[in-house]
C-alpha positions, 0 to 999 in steps of 0.5 A, a space after each residue: 745259276 749265277 754264272 756259266 763260264 765258257 772257255 775255248 781251248 786250243 793246245 792249252 793242256 798245261 794251263 786249263 787245269 789251273 784255270 778251271 780249279 781256280 774258278 771252281 774254288 769260287 766263294 758264294 757263287 753258283 756256277 757251271 763250266 763249258 769247255 769248247 776244245 778246238 781240235 787241240 793236238 795236245 790232249 786237252 779234251 781228254 784231260 778235261 773229260 777225265 780230270 773234270 767230269 762236271 764240266 760240259 765238254 764240247 770237242 770240235 773236230 776242227 779249229 772253228 775259231 774263238 768266236 764260233 766256238 763260244 757260240 756253241 755253248 750259248 744254247 746250253 748255258 743256264 746262268 744269268 751271266 756268262 763269263 768268257 774266260 781264257 784258259 791261260 787265266 786264273 781267278 781268285 776265290 772272291 772275283 766271281 762273286 764280285 763280278 755278279 755283284 757288280 752286274 746286279 747293281 749296274 743294270 745299264 751295263 751289258 758287258 764288263 771286263 775285269 781288272 787283268 793282272 800279269 803273273 808278276 802282279 802288274 796290271 795289264 792294259 784291258 780297257 779302251 775308250 776308243 775303237 781301232 781307227 776311231 779318230 778317222 771316223 765322222 759320225 759312225 760312232 755318235 751317241 754311244 752310251 758310256 765312256 768305255 769302248 771295249 775291254 780285253 776278251 781274256 775275261 768278260 762277264 755279260 748278260 746272258 739274255 743280251 748275248 743271246 739276243 745279239 746271237 753271240 760273237 760275229 763268227 766272221 772273226 776267227 781270232 782277234 777283233 771279236 770282243 771289240 765287235 761285240 762291245 760295239 754291238 752291245 752299246 749300239 743296243 743301248 747298254 754300256 761296257 763296264 769295268 770291275 776293279 775289285 774282280 782281278 784275274 791273272 792272265 798269262 797271254 798269247 798261249 794259243 798262239 805259241 806255235 804261230 810265227 809272227 807273220 801268222 799272228 800279224 796277218 790274223 790281227 790285221 785281217 780282224 782289224 780291217 774286218 771291223 772297219 769294213 763292218 762298222 765304218 763308212 768307205 771314206 773312213 776306211 780310205 782315210 785309215 788305209 792312207 794313214 796306215 800305208 804311210 806309217 808302214 812305209 815310214 817305219 819299214 824304211 827307218 827300221 831297215 836303216 837302223 837294223 845294222 846298228 840295233 842291239 836287239 835285232 830280233 825285236 827290230 825284225 819282229 817290228 819289220 814283220 808287223 809293218 810288212 804284213 800291214 803294208 801287203 794287206 793294205 795294198 791287196 785290200 785297196 785293189 779288191 775293195 777300192 779298185 
């Protein structure tokens, strides 16, 4: 078996069918499919069960989050590689074989991201050379192999034996941040993170959060980012990050409120206000708990 594809689904019945069909049409690649459904309310699990009987379906009774749901398939996969794939993606017929070929000829790569395309064909940002808050670190990230820090979690291929050795994703991350954490742990185990230019994947983005408010989304993102800091950075580094983010949030809130009456796109300005208000509230609460 070349690839075991793992998809975590949450209310994406309208999208997951196209995703599975595109991967099943792959050329020159032997694969198996696992779908873990996080208690979707739109009939996603029943749709997968009846439409794709060869897919291994794991239906959850509650939303366990992205990291924990992916880990449920780890004891079952038989592929040499695992492809963590979002349900709002489609995979061109040649991309899976290109992923396998890349991993086969680059044994130093533990996990690789693929080129991610928007539906209009433009390229999405998907590769980072730095981790969140890295400019504030001192020595926490010294000596890591390879130039790539992390890749977008929408489509990531990794060595099955390595992922099992690392016990998969850290389930402390519910949604967001788990891909950055896994990439860092892979590098600390001696492997590099790669990027596969010739294996494009189309990605819509944000589809599992369609029913969430801006505040809910930012609360999850900020909580995940600070979980990453607290797991991997020293206390003095976290203090530096908090001071900088606190000042930035205050400055942006004052500026946005002052300019709001004169802003044409008020909805965009209010979304930014929500973001920085959530950051400010989180930092104030976290300071009192962690550094009281």
